[in-house]
C-alpha positions, -999 to +999 in steps of 0.1 A: +694-052+429+694-021+409+686-037+379+658-053+394+645-019+405+652-001+374+647-022+347+613-034+334+620-071+339+600-098+354+612-119+383+623-147+359+643-122+339+658-109+372+670-145+382+683-150+346+705-118+354+725-136+379+740-162+357+763-140+337+772-120+369+780-154+383+801-166+357+819-133+354+827-134+393+840-167+391+863-167+361+875-132+361+873-123+400+880-155+417+896-171+390+884-203+395+867-232+371+830-231+369+828-267+383+839-254+417+806-236+420+789-269+427+812-297+432+847-284+437+863-318+447+861-336+410+872-324+378+856-353+357+821-362+347+816-397+330+787-398+306+775-431+313+739-445+314+735-436+350+747-401+343+723-396+315+694-408+336+703-384+364+703-355+340+671-366+320+651-369+352+654-334+366+656-319+331+622-336+318+597-312+334+616-280+327+623-292+291+584-296+286+575-262+300+603-246+279+587-260+247+555-245+259+570-210+265+589-210+232+554-218+214+538-188+235+569-167+222+577-159+259+615-158+255+623-149+293+601-176+306+615-203+280+653-189+289+642-197+326+631-231+320+660-237+297+683-226+324+665-252+346+675-278+322+711-269+322+708-267+359+698-305+357+734-313+340+751-293+370+729-312+395+739-346+380+775-335+382+772-328+417+754-360+426+778-382+410+806-365+431+787-378+461+758-399+465+719-393+464+718-404+500+743-379+512+724-353+493+692-364+514+712-362+545+727-330+539+691-317+528+673-330+561+679-303+585+674-273+560+639-289+550+628-295+585+635-258+595+626-242+562+595-264+553+582-260+590+588-222+591+569-219+558+542-242+567+536-223+602+538-186+584+514-194+554+489-214+576+485-186+599+478-164+568+453-189+555+435-190+589+436-153+590+422-148+556+396-176+561+408-193+530+407-232+532+437-252+518+431-287+501+454-311+514+455-330+482+462-301+463+490-290+486+507-325+483+505-324+445+519-290+445+550-300+467+558-327+444+554-308+413+573-278+425+602-299+443+609-317+410+608-284+389+626-262+414+653-287+420+674-278+389+659-242+389+673-236+423+705-253+415+717-231+386+698-199+393+702-194+430+723-221+447+751-217+423+754-180+430+749-179+466+763-210+481+789-219+452+797-184+444+793-159+474+797-184+502+833-196+498+853-162+496+831-147+526+835-179+548+872-181+536+872-215+520+879-235+552+860-261+568+850-243+601+814-236+609+808-200+612+771-187+623+785-150+613+795-157+580+764-178+573+741-150+584+758-126+565+757-146+532+720-153+539+713-116+544+729-107+515+708-132+495+680-118+512+686-084+501+689-095+466+655-111+466+638-078+475+630-065+441+610-094+431+598-107+463+565-092+475+548-120+492+552-111+527+557-075+544+594-068+544+605-074+581+589-110+577+604-117+544+638-105+559+633-131+587+619-158+565+650-154+538+677-153+568+663-182+587+658-203+558+690-198+541+716-200+570+711-238+572+716-240+535+751-226+540+760-251+565+744-280+541+769-267+515+799-264+536+801-299+552+801-319+519+809-291+496+785-302+472+754-282+460+731-313+455+719-310+490+712-276+496+697-273+463+673-301+470+664-283+505+658-251+488+634-266+463+616-285+487+613-253+510+599-233+479+577-260+472+560-262+506+557-224+503+541-225+469+516-253+483+506-233+512+501-202+491+474-218+472+442-197+470+456-167+487 
């Protein structure tokens, strides 16, 4: 947070700072393998045709945008998209340890809570501002940003919050604890403050805690980040869709 307030960096650069911090915390503080950040139940990843398809699908869109950023000589944005492409590899690893259906099941409740909340809040802002929202444009934005944000949120946000912070705070046991989930969500909400200015501060705090608490439970049950990362991406995609024109 101090770096976010003191350094002249963009929101993308701020997110990228989390990668070395998370790696250092995992390797030198927790002393755990990096794979336990997103799929602790396995130590193997078979590079067969299915695995390559799982990597290529979520990596394609970020890779295209990364090439455009490199051509524009925007190193920070290029790094952000390249991190998303790496996130696709981690996401494929997580998906191979479980099932796509399992990821969808664990993502369902966080999406229902988060997307509904985003839609209600930003719809109210649209109505208050008198700005119309195109349904077709909103649907297209949800599809685009879900595809883009799935590998992005996996590596740049979920690996840090759910994979890195949640286990030591929660105690690495399987019990469900609202207190620890709320505490982790509050920490993560505070971390967003230097780059989050879409809403007034009190509303931002409520939004971040309410949206992130279900993500902690989606991670704790299967111990796999694919579900919460998908839910996080979908919730952010709905937010972006409802912000069109604002």
